[in-house]
ROKE-155996 format. One record per residue (C-alpha): residue in one letter; x, y, z. Coordinates in steps of 0.001 Angstrom, whole numbers, padded with zeros to 6 digits. Layout:
REM ROKE-155996
{node 'A',{X,Y,Z}}
...
This chain:
REM ROKE-155996
{node 'M',{004353,-030362,-017498}}
{node 'R',{005758,-027366,-018560}}
{node 'I',{004336,-024506,-015422}}
{node 'C',{003189,-021897,-016550}}
{node 'A',{001723,-018559,-014969}}
{node 'N',{-001295,-019849,-013590}}
{node 'H',{000065,-023010,-012299}}
{node 'L',{001912,-020660,-009671}}
{node 'T',{-001599,-018705,-008919}}
{node 'A',{-002736,-021839,-007802}}
{node 'L',{-000373,-023176,-006010}}
{node 'R',{-000501,-019793,-003613}}
{node 'I',{-004523,-019924,-003306}}
{node 'I',{-003769,-023381,-002211}}
{node 'L',{-001067,-022943,000307}}
{node 'L',{-002307,-019871,001594}}
{node 'P',{-003740,-021319,004634}}
{node 'L',{-000369,-022737,005999}}
{node 'P',{000979,-019197,007334}}
{node 'Y',{-002073,-018492,009078}}
{node 'F',{-002414,-021378,010870}}
{node 'L',{001416,-020782,011607}}
{node 'I',{000829,-017105,012598}}
{node 'Y',{-000937,-018255,016157}}
{node 'G',{001689,-020822,016849}}
{node 'D',{005248,-020087,018971}}
{node 'K',{007983,-018499,017617}}
{node 'D',{009356,-021530,015582}}
{node 'A',{005959,-021753,013233}}
{node 'R',{005515,-017407,013496}}
{node 'I',{008964,-017852,012287}}
{node 'A',{007750,-020530,009383}}
{node 'A',{005043,-018022,008615}}
{node 'I',{006978,-015247,008121}}
{node 'V',{009009,-017704,005638}}
{node 'A',{005756,-018919,004472}}
{node 'F',{004414,-015224,003088}}
{node 'A',{007960,-014774,001495}}
{node 'F',{007883,-018223,-000371}}
{node 'L',{004683,-017143,-001474}}
{node 'G',{005514,-013309,-002785}}
{node 'I',{007963,-014594,-005156}}
{node 'T',{006199,-017428,-006645}}
{node 'D',{003418,-013791,-007053}}
{node 'Y',{006671,-012136,-008454}}
{node 'L',{007398,-014908,-011072}}
{node 'D',{003497,-015855,-011931}}
{node 'G',{003518,-012346,-013282}}
{node 'L',{006694,-012801,-014995}}
{node 'L',{005538,-015359,-017278}}
{node 'A',{002387,-013928,-017789}}
{node 'R',{003972,-011332,-019448}}
{node 'H',{006310,-013480,-021043}}
{node 'E',{003851,-016101,-022351}}
{node 'G',{000366,-013874,-022152}}
{node 'S',{-002314,-013558,-019749}}
{node 'T',{-005428,-015633,-020287}}
{node 'A',{-008866,-015227,-018531}}
{node 'L',{-008615,-017130,-015850}}
{node 'G',{-005057,-015733,-014980}}
{node 'R',{-006968,-012472,-014282}}
{node 'L',{-009196,-014059,-012275}}
{node 'L',{-007465,-015701,-010152}}
{node 'D',{-004072,-013509,-009747}}
{node 'P',{-005824,-010713,-008314}}
{node 'L',{-008426,-013080,-006428}}
{node 'A',{-004591,-014488,-004746}}
{node 'D',{-003319,-011700,-003464}}
{node 'K',{-006675,-010105,-002084}}
{node 'I',{-006799,-013553,-000301}}
{node 'F',{-002854,-013090,000636}}
{node 'V',{-003468,-009852,002221}}
{node 'A',{-006783,-010965,004524}}
{node 'V',{-004588,-014226,005370}}
{node 'S',{-001964,-011760,006676}}
{node 'M',{-003064,-009279,008030}}
{node 'I',{-006594,-009693,009792}}
{node 'P',{-004330,-012410,012326}}
{node 'L',{-002726,-008856,013045}}
{node 'V',{-005946,-007327,014694}}
{node 'D',{-006192,-010374,016193}}
{node 'L',{-003532,-010690,017850}}
{node 'H',{-003520,-007045,019138}}
{node 'I',{-000406,-006342,016778}}
{node 'L',{-002578,-003628,014494}}
{node 'P',{-005965,-001484,015377}}
{node 'I',{-008882,-002302,013749}}
{node 'W',{-009600,001243,012707}}
{node 'I',{-006362,000857,010025}}
{node 'V',{-006873,-002794,008687}}
{node 'W',{-011076,-001963,007904}}
{node 'P',{-010394,000881,006074}}
{node 'I',{-008152,-001435,003910}}
{node 'F',{-010792,-003787,002839}}
{node 'L',{-012999,-000768,002172}}
{node 'R',{-010854,000345,-000902}}
{node 'E',{-010264,-003370,-002246}}
{node 'F',{-014333,-004368,-001718}}
{node 'L',{-015214,-001087,-002727}}
{node 'V',{-013285,-000944,-006112}}
{node 'T',{-013678,-004520,-007107}}
{node 'E',{-017191,-003364,-006566}}
{node 'L',{-017456,-001090,-009249}}
{node 'R',{-015403,-002848,-011225}}
{node 'R',{-017872,-005203,-011798}}
{node 'F',{-020231,-002426,-012017}}
{node 'L',{-018447,-000953,-014819}}
{node 'T',{-018076,-003813,-016266}}
{node 'G',{-021712,-005024,-016487}}
{node 'A',{-022263,-001458,-018278}}
{node 'K',{-019446,-002022,-020567}}
{node 'K',{-016795,000052,-019263}}
{node 'Q',{-013672,-000470,-018089}}
{node 'L',{-011121,000315,-015084}}
{node 'H',{-007747,-000468,-015993}}
{node 'V',{-005347,-001078,-012991}}
{node 'T',{-002894,001619,-012726}}
{node 'E',{000574,001571,-012146}}
{node 'L',{000006,002450,-008419}}
{node 'A',{-002779,-000151,-007413}}
{node 'K',{-000362,-002158,-008526}}
{node 'I',{002803,-000624,-006170}}
{node 'K',{-000408,-000981,-003196}}
{node 'T',{-000089,-004791,-003441}}
{node 'T',{003048,-005212,-002971}}
{node 'I',{003422,-002901,-000618}}
{node 'Q',{000189,-004416,001657}}
{node 'M',{002357,-008297,001396}}
{node 'I',{005196,-006514,002317}}
{node 'G',{004460,-004302,004965}}
{node 'A',{002417,-007151,006411}}
{node 'G',{005307,-009672,006828}}
{node 'L',{008062,-006662,008514}}
{node 'I',{005076,-006019,010859}}
{node 'L',{004511,-009572,012023}}
{node 'T',{008290,-009825,011948}}
{node 'L',{008374,-006861,014224}}
{node 'D',{006224,-008023,016779}}
{node 'T',{008106,-012140,016772}}
{node 'F',{011283,-010560,017496}}
{node 'S',{012022,-008500,020967}}
{node 'D',{013513,-005622,019104}}
{node 'K',{014493,-004326,015561}}
{node 'T',{017139,-005939,014618}}
{node 'V',{015602,-008156,011625}}
{node 'A',{013266,-005910,010618}}
{node 'I',{016406,-003571,009864}}
{node 'A',{019089,-005765,008041}}
{node 'L',{016396,-007237,006137}}
{node 'L',{015618,-003733,005193}}
{node 'S',{019061,-003373,004898}}
{node 'G',{020007,-005719,002678}}
{node 'A',{017023,-005119,000729}}
{node 'L',{017742,-002089,-000013}}
{node 'V',{021441,-002631,-000697}}
{node 'A',{020249,-005252,-003876}}
{node 'T',{018070,-002413,-004943}}
{node 'L',{020798,000518,-005558}}
{node 'F',{023107,-002492,-007083}}
{node 'L',{019917,-003393,-009368}}
{node 'A',{019352,000439,-009576}}
{node 'I',{022307,001288,-010692}}
{node 'S',{023686,-001294,-012747}}
{node 'L',{020118,-000307,-014940}}
{node 'Y',{020920,002979,-015225}}
{node 'W',{024106,002180,-016725}}
{node 'R',{022952,000097,-019140}}
{node 'D',{019801,002478,-020050}}
{node 'R',{021368,005828,-018336}}
{node 'Y',{017658,005625,-017382}}
{node 'L',{016029,004830,-014097}}
{node 'S',{011823,003686,-014541}}
{node 'G',{009307,005234,-011609}}
{node 'R',{008779,001752,-009911}}
{node 'M',{012252,001257,-008968}}
{node 'R',{012363,004691,-007593}}
{node 'E',{009303,004318,-005934}}
{node 'A',{010714,001116,-004662}}
{node 'L',{013751,003068,-003280}}
{node 'G',{011970,006010,-001867}}
{node 'L',{010059,003351,-000341}}
{node 'L',{013078,001369,001240}}
{node 'F',{014687,004260,002394}}
{node 'L',{011278,005268,004146}}
{node 'G',{010945,001946,005952}}
{node 'L',{014195,001985,006704}}
{node 'G',{014641,005759,008074}}
{node 'V',{011086,004356,010251}}
{node 'G',{012190,002176,011285}}
{node 'L',{015830,003222,013087}}
{node 'A',{014270,006033,014081}}
{node 'F',{011364,004685,016495}}
{node 'R',{009979,002081,018941}}
{node 'P',{009083,-000990,017727}}
{node 'D',{005971,-000213,018459}}
{node 'Q',{005661,002932,016928}}
{node 'V',{007328,001417,013836}}
{node 'I',{004709,-001262,013389}}
{node 'L',{001765,001543,013735}}
{node 'I',{003539,003758,011271}}
{node 'Y',{004042,000335,008807}}
{node 'G',{000329,000165,009024}}
{node 'L',{-000223,003916,008793}}
{node 'I',{001799,003632,005327}}
{node 'I',{000131,001039,004439}}
{node 'L',{-002733,002633,005072}}
{node 'G',{-001538,005824,003085}}
{node 'I',{-000708,003824,000203}}
{node 'T',{-004268,001982,-000365}}
{node 'L',{-006346,004740,000157}}
{node 'V',{-004383,007477,-002486}}
{node 'S',{-004896,003758,-005282}}
{node 'G',{-008731,003882,-004797}}
{node 'S',{-008888,007686,-005123}}
{node 'Q',{-008287,006697,-008794}}
{node 'Y',{-011016,004274,-009652}}
{node 'L',{-013563,006186,-007292}}
{node 'S',{-013080,009199,-009220}}
{node 'I',{-013951,007273,-012734}}
{node 'G',{-016419,004575,-011095}}
{node 'L',{-018443,006535,-008132}}
{node 'P',{-019951,008851,-010482}}
{node 'E',{-020856,006467,-012738}}
{node 'Y',{-022924,005100,-010157}}
{node 'L',{-024413,008100,-008571}}
{node 'R',{-025746,008623,-012259}}
{node 'H',{-027796,005426,-011804}}
{node 'G',{-029687,006983,-009639}}
{node 'P',{-029900,006631,-005178}}
{node 'L',{-031458,002985,-005479}}
{node 'V',{-028159,001702,-007178}}
{node 'F',{-026005,003957,-004776}}
{node 'G',{-027584,002126,-002307}}
{node 'R',{-027470,-001108,-003115}}
{node 'L',{-023539,-001143,-003951}}
{node 'I',{-023743,000234,000031}}
{node 'A',{-025900,-002646,000928}}
{node 'S',{-023959,-005000,-001093}}
{node 'L',{-020439,-004660,000855}}
{node 'M',{-022006,-004232,004013}}
{node 'P',{-021922,-008106,005259}}
{node 'P',{-018181,-007862,004734}}
{node 'L',{-017326,-005184,006794}}
{node 'L',{-019853,-005518,009134}}
{node 'T',{-017829,-009175,009570}}
{node 'L',{-014505,-007387,010287}}
{node 'A',{-015755,-004604,012086}}
{node 'L',{-017628,-007010,014579}}
{node 'M',{-014601,-008967,015235}}
{node 'P',{-012864,-007088,018010}}
{node 'F',{-015882,-007915,019594}}
{node 'A',{-016188,-011803,018737}}
{node 'P',{-014535,-014113,021076}}
{node 'Q',{-010840,-014067,019964}}
{node 'G',{-008419,-017150,019026}}
{node 'I',{-007686,-018933,015350}}
{node 'K',{-012104,-020186,014653}}
{node 'T',{-013409,-016501,015058}}
{node 'T',{-010583,-015013,012486}}
{node 'G',{-010408,-018067,010630}}
{node 'L',{-014434,-017181,009332}}
{node 'V',{-013379,-013909,009850}}
{node 'V',{-010960,-014602,006612}}
{node 'L',{-013343,-017131,005516}}
{node 'I',{-015590,-014508,004464}}
{node 'T',{-013392,-012484,003485}}
{node 'A',{-012064,-014829,000736}}
{node 'L',{-015207,-016049,-000214}}
{node 'E',{-016826,-012455,-000461}}
{node 'F',{-013367,-012103,-003049}}
{node 'G',{-014476,-015105,-005058}}
{node 'G',{-018055,-013948,-005558}}
{node 'Q',{-017090,-010543,-006479}}
{node 'G',{-014181,-012568,-008906}}
{node 'L',{-016932,-014671,-010267}}
{node 'D',{-019466,-011686,-010764}}
{node 'I',{-016882,-009463,-012503}}
{node 'W',{-015878,-012027,-015212}}
{node 'A',{-019574,-013010,-015858}}
{node 'A',{-020316,-010088,-016514}}
{node 'Q',{-017286,-010076,-019289}}
{node 'E',{-019123,-012746,-020448}}
{node 'G',{-022409,-011409,-020930}}
{node 'K',{-023933,-013172,-018743}}
{node 'T',{-027235,-012103,-016436}}
{node 'D',{-026323,-010272,-013236}}
{node 'I',{-027756,-011944,-009842}}
{node 'S',{-025986,-009649,-007297}}
{node 'W',{-028795,-008624,-006207}}
{node 'I',{-028890,-011780,-004414}}
{node 'K',{-026681,-009610,-001619}}
{node 'T',{-028766,-006973,-000991}}
{node 'C',{-031776,-009107,-001461}}
{node 'I',{-030871,-012494,000343}}
{node 'V',{-028123,-012833,001563}}
{node 'L',{-027846,-009361,003135}}
{node 'P',{-031009,-009449,005503}}
{node 'L',{-030249,-012567,006294}}
{node 'T',{-027388,-011666,008632}}
{node 'L',{-028533,-009207,009536}}
{node 'L',{-031539,-011313,011033}}
{node 'S',{-029036,-014167,012221}}
{node 'L',{-027485,-010655,014546}}
{node 'V',{-030798,-009614,016084}}
{node 'L',{-032436,-012841,016741}}
{node 'G',{-029069,-014072,018324}}
{node 'Q',{-029156,-010915,020121}}
{node 'V',{-032458,-011259,021857}}
{node 'F',{-031857,-014800,022575}}
{node 'Y',{-028333,-015432,023372}}
{node 'G',{-026357,-011664,023584}}
{node 'S',{-024173,-010075,022646}}
{node 'T',{-021136,-012528,022437}}
{node 'D',{-023073,-014975,021240}}
{node 'A',{-024730,-012834,018039}}
{node 'I',{-021392,-011728,016919}}
{node 'E',{-020362,-015647,016454}}
{node 'I',{-023958,-016385,015255}}
{node 'F',{-024050,-013996,012700}}
{node 'F',{-020233,-015391,011797}}
{node 'W',{-021342,-018335,011273}}
{node 'S',{-024542,-017682,009341}}
{node 'T',{-022405,-015195,007395}}
{node 'A',{-019621,-017720,006077}}
{node 'G',{-022610,-020315,005443}}
{node 'L',{-024995,-017844,003439}}
{node 'C',{-020902,-016779,000993}}
{node 'T',{-020783,-019612,000799}}
{node 'C',{-023682,-020265,-000911}}
{node 'Y',{-023337,-017497,-002848}}
{node 'V',{-020581,-018544,-004622}}
{node 'L',{-022012,-022317,-005513}}
{node 'V',{-025036,-020403,-007005}}
{node 'N',{-022829,-018119,-008760}}
{node 'I',{-021084,-021417,-009922}}
{node 'W',{-024517,-023421,-011072}}
{node 'V',{-026214,-019876,-012993}}
{node 'Y',{-022717,-018874,-014495}}
{node 'W',{-021806,-022887,-015530}}
{node 'G',{-021259,-022546,-019199}}
{node 'V',{-017917,-019537,-017691}}
{node 'S',{-017185,-021713,-014461}}
{node 'Q',{-017000,-025122,-016990}}
{node 'R',{-014009,-023859,-018375}}
{node 'V',{-011690,-023057,-015148}}
{node 'V',{-013071,-026624,-014557}}
{node 'H',{-011319,-027665,-018067}}
{node 'R',{-008452,-025823,-017234}}
{node 'I',{-007332,-027188,-013505}}
{node 'T',{-008320,-030557,-015499}}
{node 'K',{-005488,-030015,-017730}}
{node 'W',{-003189,-029056,-016055}}
{node 'K',{-003353,-032875,-014520}}
{node 'G',{-003375,-034216,-017640}}
{node 'L',{-007106,-035142,-017802}}
{node 'N',{-010334,-035263,-020195}}
{node 'I',{-013291,-034956,-019117}}
{node 'G',{-015885,-034203,-021486}}
{node 'N',{-019577,-032389,-020986}}
{node 'S',{-021711,-032720,-018273}}
């Protein structure tokens, strides 16, 4: 069977839980998690090459950004739980991701497009590499390993840049940006203590993420506001369940179970948004109102009732479980309502396995 880009994207999604669980292990498990993240990052690069060579598909356009966002959730949310990065750095990163995806869903339904910018592509790469470097710095007691990795990457990129310039007499903007970021990362690593380097790397990731998001906001937000305060209010309400979950995480019991629920909620929300966008592209009925009219009120009710009957800590855990359950239900409703869209995904997957399943 010939391997295509969608195979690698699906493999990345399937394997992402592995490094998540390894992060919570001992030092050897942490090292294995870093290696696993590096491998999954390589598959992201390779499936991009294959997609450009063979042409992208509708399924690939749904799965690839979903895989990237789940990758960021799996790698960065545990960093908050383990007190490696503060929540005030990580929370705005996910605010940008959820907001831009919601803007894309809305504009797709309005027959408009938010095209992926070059900075957004760089942002995703920086998030992945930055999370790996931060985990490496926390895993080893000194900066030696991280500095060695950055130095090796810089030397390899320099040789590649020189060879490309020698051949073309031209250096692309992406290559110049890569060199600049590698020099910046290495300079920060050499100049500051490990804990300071972690914080600065986090701020660099945050800064690039917010700047890339501002390009989309300048296009999408005016369109939202033009439709009136009610529609804009629905935008804010639709973002509340996952973002409130992230905001409450520092107050919840620490551990892999709590963080697992937060990662699950985040992944389900990204999946639901992706299905909404795909359905909008297919001209299906918009059911995102379920988030604001059903999911959000029920999640907030669970938080209030938990606070009244069980206290703050248990209330947050009840809120996490109820939000995970409701987000799961929303994705299932998506699949049921958009069965004509979703069934094409099933047929693609079964074709990969060499099966032949008819319509049911």
